[in-house]
Each structure stands twice: as structure tokens, then as C-alpha cells.
Residue, then its C-alpha position, 0 to 999 in steps of 0.5 A: x327249398x327252391x320249389x321252381x324244378x318244373x321239368x321232370x327228371x325223366x328229361x335227362x334220359x333223352x340226353x342220355x339217348x342223344x349222348x349215346x347215338x352221337x358217340x356211336x354214329x358221330x364220334x368227334x375227337x375234339x379239344x372243343x368237346x372235352x372243354x365244353x364237356x367240363x363246362x357243362x359239368x361245372x355249370x350242372x354242379x353249380x345249378x344243383x347245388x344252388x337249389x340246396x339250403x347251403x346257408x341253412x345247414x343248422x336246419x339239419x340239427x333240428x332234426x336229429x332222428x331224420x339226420x341219424x336215420x340218413x347217416x345210418x342209411x349212407x355210412x353203414x347199410x349202403x357201404x355194406x350193400x355196395x360191397x356185396x354187389x361190387x364182388x359180382x364185378x370183380x373180373x371187370x375193375x372198371x364196373x366194380x369201381x364205378x359201381x361203388x363210386x356211384x352207390x356210395x355217394x348219397x343223393x343231392x339232386x334228383x330224389x328231392x322232387x320225387x319226395x315231394x310228389x310222394x307226399x314225404x316231408x322234404x323239409x326234414x331232409x333237405x337241411x341235411x343235403x349239404x352235409x351229405x354233399x361235403x361228406x361225399x366229396x371227402x368219404x366217397x373216394x376213400x371208401x371206394x378205395x377200401x371197399x375195392x380191395x385195392x383195385x382202385x388205390x390212392x395213386x389213382x385219386x390225385x387226378x380228381x382232387x383238381x376236379x374236386x376243387x374247379x368243377x364241384x368246390x368252385x361252383x359250390x362257392x359260387x352257388x354259396x355267394x349267390x344265396x347270400x345275395x339272393x337274401x339281400x336283393x330281390x334281383x338276385x332272387x329272382x335270377x337264382x329261381x330262373x337258373x334252377x329251372x335250367x338244372x334238368x336241361x343242363x343235367x341232360x346236356x352234361x350227360x349228353x357231352x360225357x357220352x359223346x366224348x367217352x363212348x367212341x373209345x369204348x364201342x367194344x366194351x359197351x355190352x359189359x354195361x349190361x352187367x351192372x343194370x340187375x345190380x342197380x335195380x337190386x340196390x333200389x329193390x333193397x333200399x325201399x325195405x331198409x329205408x322203411x326200416x330205418x324210419x321205423x327204428x328213428x321213430x319218424x312220422x309217415x311223411x319223414x319215413x317216406x322221404x328217408x325211403x326215397x332220398x336212401x335210394x337215391x344216389x349222387x350220380x350227378x356230383x360223382x360224374x365229374x370225379x368219374x371222368x377225372x380218373x385215368x381214361x386208359x384204365x377207368x374209361x368205362x367208369x363215367x358210363x357206369x355212372x351214367x348207366x346208374x343215373x338213368x336207372x335211378x330216374x326210372x326207379x324214382x318214378x316207381x318209388x313216387x307211386x309205391x311209397x305212398x302205399x306202402x307208408x299211408x299217411x295213417x301209418x304209425 
């Protein structure tokens, strides 16, 4: 793992605040802002993916119990919870779809730092991250269509395909090339480390740009976002015991249980943000704002997890 993310993910929150304020008090309807936003999102994905062991996916197979627990959480438990929570929002389709997209997406970025800080076995879950990343690009949109009960349809998805190819897959291929080059070149290895240090600031800039671009069009609807806040908090509360149960049933050791609890609660808002932004803004304009709301609450929630998980799963636990 690249252990160079020296900035806390909490630094993303000022980016959220800045983007919101700019959107409310200094709206800027410009092609320049739109283009810059997509550039920031592409760079963000590149930096996030560069920190994952894309050339070492075989490591996941070395920890089959951890992999089984992760996939059970993300393919069985989380979809059920997301479906139930989304029913509360049936009157506002954009909120419902936004909640489904972000909760169904396994986390690949923010939770790893918290795992390390909480004394979890980060190496046990790191190898599965590329698999989760690849899976969510295919499974999450399909799951969202299915679980939304027809609110989101397959006809809404074609606009996301170009974004997946250019803003997610393209940067991921560049990240693979960089990792391959870093194995053979000390200079490229140093460059990768330096780039990884910029991950949190770039996420903050990307989020700020999205908010600056999208908030002015939805000023009258911003109060609707209050409806998703208790649901996202409920998700964080539920995933702690369910993650622990998954770890117990899989027979994991204490550091692995801690890792599963935290990674299970972490969601993929960073990767889902470009996909949410690609949906038709006239229908789904609130969806990126829902994703950013979840991302903000997750950052706070992971701070709490960092403190309570070692207490729930002490190092001597069985």
C-alpha cells in the first residue's frame, strides 16, 4: 500500500463548504467551469486508483475469508439495507437514486486510512479493492435500476458509459501504466508517491467544482437533502455490528475484523460522483449533491469508527 496520504480526509470538508458557498453566493454558469470540473474528476480518479495495488489483485485470493466477508457485505447485506432506506425517499426520485448509487458502491478510497489508524489489517482488504472497483462500474448501475423499482431505467444509463470510459477507465489505465513503470524506475516510483500525496486536495477541489456548478440550479431544492442525512447516519450505525458479524462468521482475527467493519461502512462516493454527474441534469440534477452529502457524512462517520472500532474489537478478542 502507498502510505503517503499525509493529509486527513477531513480536509475534503472545507472543499464541500467552499463549493456550496460559491454555488449559493457566486454562481458561475460557464463552459470553463464545466470543463474544469470534469478535468478535476478525472485527475481525482487517477490519484485514487494510483493508490490501489492494481497489479497485485492476486493478493485478494490469498485472503479468501476476508474476500468472502467483503463480498457478502457488498453484494448481499448492503443492497438489502440500501433498498429499505431508499423506500423512505420514494416521493423524491432523485434522492432515492442518489442514495442507491452511493450506498451500493463499495468504498475504494477513504476507508483505508481509517483502517490503519484503527489498528486494522489494511493489507488484508487492500488486495480486494481493485476487484471492488471493477465490480462497481458494472454492478452498481444495474443494481440501482433494479432496486429503484423502475424509477431509474436503463434508458438513463447510456450517458454514463462515456464518463465511465473517459473519466474512470481511462485514468485507471494510466494508473496501471504508472504502477508498472514505477516497478522498473525509481524516478517514476518517486513521482507516484508525490502524486498520491495530492489525493485529498484534489478530491476537495473536485467536490468544490461539482457543487459550484450544480448548486445554483437547485437552490430551491437544497432543503430536500436533509431527508437523506438520517438515512446515511443509520447506514453507518447498522454497518458496524453487521460488519463485525461478517468478520465473526468468516472466522477472521481481530485486525481483520476491524478492517471489515470499517471498509464495509465506507462507500464509493468518490468513484460514483462522475457517474452521478453524467445523468440527465434536468431529471437527476440532485443526484451528485446526494453523493456529496453522503461523502461528507462518511468522513465524519469514519472519524467515529476510528475511535470506537478498537474498543469494540480489542486486540485480544477472538
